[in-house]
C-alpha positions in Angstrom: 66.9 51.5 55.7 69.1 49.1 53.8 68.0 46.0 55.7 66.5 44.2 52.7 68.2 42.4 49.9 68.1 43.1 46.2 66.2 40.2 44.7 66.6 40.0 40.9 63.7 37.6 40.3 61.3 39.6 42.5 62.4 42.8 40.7 61.8 41.2 37.3 58.3 40.1 38.2 57.4 43.5 39.7 58.8 45.4 36.7 56.8 43.2 34.4 53.6 43.9 36.3 54.3 47.6 36.6 55.0 47.9 32.9 58.5 49.5 33.3 59.6 48.1 30.0 56.9 49.9 27.9 55.3 52.7 29.9 56.3 56.3 29.3 58.3 58.3 31.8 55.1 60.2 32.6 53.2 57.1 33.5 56.0 55.8 35.7 57.2 59.0 37.3 53.9 60.2 38.6 55.2 63.3 40.3 55.6 64.7 36.8 51.9 64.8 36.4 51.5 66.6 39.7 54.2 69.1 38.8 56.0 69.0 42.2 58.5 66.9 44.1 57.3 64.2 46.4 57.1 65.4 50.0 59.3 62.5 51.2 62.1 63.7 49.0 62.0 67.3 50.1 65.4 68.1 51.8 64.1 70.9 53.9 64.6 70.1 57.6 66.4 66.8 57.0 69.2 66.3 59.5 70.8 63.2 58.0 70.3 60.3 55.6 72.1 57.3 57.2 73.7 54.2 55.8 73.9 51.7 58.7 75.0 48.1 58.9 72.5 45.4 59.7 72.5 41.6 60.1 71.5 41.4 56.4 74.2 43.9 55.3 77.1 43.8 57.9 79.6 45.8 55.7 77.6 48.4 53.9 79.1 50.3 51.0 77.4 53.7 50.7 76.8 54.9 47.1 75.2 58.2 46.2 73.8 58.8 42.7 73.2 62.4 41.9 70.9 62.4 38.8 70.6 65.5 36.8 66.9 65.9 36.2 67.0 69.0 34.1 65.7 69.1 30.5 68.4 67.4 28.6 69.1 64.6 31.2 65.5 63.7 32.2 65.6 60.5 30.2 68.3 58.9 32.4 66.0 58.0 35.4 63.6 56.4 32.9 66.4 54.3 31.5 67.4 53.3 35.0 64.0 52.1 36.0 63.5 50.1 32.7 66.6 48.0 33.1 69.6 50.1 34.2 69.1 49.8 37.9 68.9 46.0 38.1 71.9 45.8 35.8 73.7 48.2 38.2 72.8 46.4 41.4 73.3 43.0 40.0 76.7 43.9 38.5 77.9 45.4 41.8 76.9 42.3 43.8 78.2 39.8 41.3 81.4 41.9 41.2 82.1 41.1 44.9 80.4 43.9 46.7 77.6 42.1 48.7 76.3 45.1 50.7 75.7 48.1 48.5 73.5 50.9 49.9 72.3 53.3 47.3 70.9 56.8 47.7 69.3 58.7 44.9 69.5 62.5 44.7 67.6 64.5 42.0 69.7 67.5 41.1 68.6 70.6 39.2 69.5 74.2 39.1 69.2 76.3 42.3 69.2 79.5 40.3 66.2 78.5 38.1 64.3 75.4 39.4 61.6 75.0 42.0 63.1 71.7 43.2 66.9 71.8 42.7 67.5 69.0 45.2 65.5 65.9 46.0 66.7 63.2 48.3 65.9 59.5 48.8 67.2 57.1 51.5 70.1 54.7 51.5 68.5 51.4 50.4 69.6 47.9 49.4 66.3 46.2 48.5 64.9 46.1 45.0 61.4 47.3 46.0 62.7 50.3 48.1 65.1 51.4 45.4 62.4 51.4 42.7 60.2 53.3 45.1 62.7 56.2 45.6 63.7 56.3 42.0 60.1 56.5 40.7 59.2 59.1 43.3 61.8 61.4 41.7 60.3 64.5 40.0 61.9 65.0 36.6 61.4 68.8 36.6 63.1 69.2 33.2 64.2 72.7 34.2 67.6 74.3 34.2 68.4 77.5 32.5 70.9 79.4 30.3 73.1 80.2 33.3 76.1 78.1 32.3 75.7 75.1 34.6 73.7 73.0 37.0 73.8 72.5 40.7 75.9 69.4 41.0 77.5 71.0 44.0 74.3 70.4 45.9 75.1 66.7 45.8 78.4 67.5 47.4 76.8 69.7 50.0 74.3 67.1 51.0 76.8 64.3 51.1 79.2 66.4 53.2 76.8 67.7 55.8 73.7 65.6 55.8 74.8 61.9 55.5 76.1 59.5 58.1 77.6 56.1 57.3 78.8 53.2 59.3 81.4 52.6 56.6 83.2 55.8 57.6 82.4 55.9 61.3 83.2 52.3 62.1 85.7 51.3 59.3 87.1 54.6 58.2 86.0 53.7 54.6 84.8 56.4 52.3 81.6 56.0 50.3 81.3 56.7 46.6 79.5 59.7 45.1 78.6 60.1 41.5 77.0 63.0 39.8 75.7 62.3 36.3 75.0 65.1 33.8 76.0 67.0 30.7 76.5 70.6 31.9 79.3 72.5 33.7 79.0 72.8 37.5 77.8 76.1 39.1 80.6 77.6 41.1 78.7 79.1 44.1 76.1 78.0 46.5 74.8 81.1 48.3 73.6 81.0 51.9 70.2 82.2 50.7 69.9 79.1 48.4 70.9 76.8 51.3 68.3 78.4 53.5 65.6 78.0 50.8 66.5 74.4 50.0 67.4 73.0 53.5 65.5 75.4 55.8 68.6 76.7 57.5 72.1 78.0 56.5 74.3 81.0 57.1 77.3 80.3 54.9 78.0 80.8 51.2 80.2 78.0 49.6 82.3 77.8 46.6 82.3 74.6 44.5 85.9 74.0 45.7 84.9 74.1 49.3 82.0 71.8 48.9 84.0 69.3 46.8 86.7 69.3 49.5 84.1 68.7 52.2 82.5 65.8 50.3 85.9 64.2 49.6 86.5 63.8 53.3 83.8 61.0 53.4 83.4 60.0 49.7 85.3 59.3 46.6 83.8 61.8 44.2 83.2 61.1 40.5 81.3 62.8 37.7 80.0 61.0 34.7 79.8 63.4 31.8 77.3 62.3 29.1 78.8 63.4 25.8 75.6 63.7 23.8 75.9 67.4 22.8 78.4 70.1 22.0 77.7 71.7 25.4 78.7 68.4 27.1 81.9 68.3 25.2 82.7 71.9 26.2 81.8 71.1 29.8 84.4 68.2 29.9 87.3 70.6 30.2 86.2 72.1 33.5 85.3 68.7 34.9 88.6 67.3 34.0 90.4 70.2 35.5 88.4 69.8 38.7 88.4 66.0 39.1 91.1 64.7 36.9 90.7 60.9 36.3 87.5 61.0 38.4 85.8 62.7 35.5 84.4 59.8 33.5 82.9 60.4 30.0 80.5 58.3 28.1 79.0 58.8 24.6 76.2 56.4 25.2 74.0 56.9 28.3 73.3 53.2 28.3 76.9 52.6 29.5 76.2 54.5 32.8 75.2 51.4 34.9 78.4 49.6 33.8 80.6 52.6 34.5 79.2 52.9 38.0 79.5 49.1 38.6 83.1 49.1 37.5 84.1 52.0 39.7 82.3 50.6 42.8 83.7 47.1 42.4 87.2 48.3 41.7 87.1 50.8 44.6 85.9 48.1 47.0 88.6 45.6 45.8 91.3 48.3 46.2 90.1 49.0 49.8 90.0 45.4 50.8 93.3 44.4 49.1 95.2 47.6 49.7 96.0 48.0 45.9 95.6 51.1 43.8 95.3 51.9 40.1 92.8 52.7 37.4 92.4 49.4 35.6 89.2 47.7 34.7 87.3 50.6 33.1 86.6 49.0 29.7 83.5 51.0 28.9 84.6 54.5 29.9 87.0 57.2 28.7 89.6 58.0 31.4 91.2 61.5 31.4 
């Protein structure tokens, strides 16, 4: 995985032929019509998803996007496939990060949903990334239980990913969750077993965040399109501080991610630090 390049011209041509610009989400995300997750994105039994260097990409930068696919956030994958994903990848590469490797996760609610976690592969090529994104099942579930399972993204990143960036260069990847709800605070062992096929330990959100932060810079993008999202901001800010990034317009998400990735990469390569360069986001 990750041995192909992102070709903007090829992507534009393929998107035109596939009708990404005008087809409905139901026409593009065909798992929705089947009412189930794609088998290749079923996390049960997965040992690891790996981001490895190659001749094409000798210095991979692993990036995980945990997309909330519950009811109020199901439009985000559709916006990404229309034009957000090429904007994101093009912006990252033009911003001086030549070897991004992107992994999509579909995140739901482990207390309510049939498919609370879906996992792609780390990829760099335009065709492969479109494939994993469009395989995502937008379950549009969730429930009135006060949150979503963003902690599943932390769990998977912490225990089921391996990257050359960390193992060879001691460089952390970057993990984003994107949503509009608070985070659920507990991942029971029973849920881990149901989702992953094995698991004996119950985790708190603090524990999983701490584990994920050993290998990833962890961010959450809070989409402020409802009163619920505004209320959720307080908990996210308390948990992540300045790594809680808020947007009022979901169309800003690709630019937010691009800015964070490019600045993080620049800081790692130059040894600088700081929070400049985030023109399109609210920093807390």
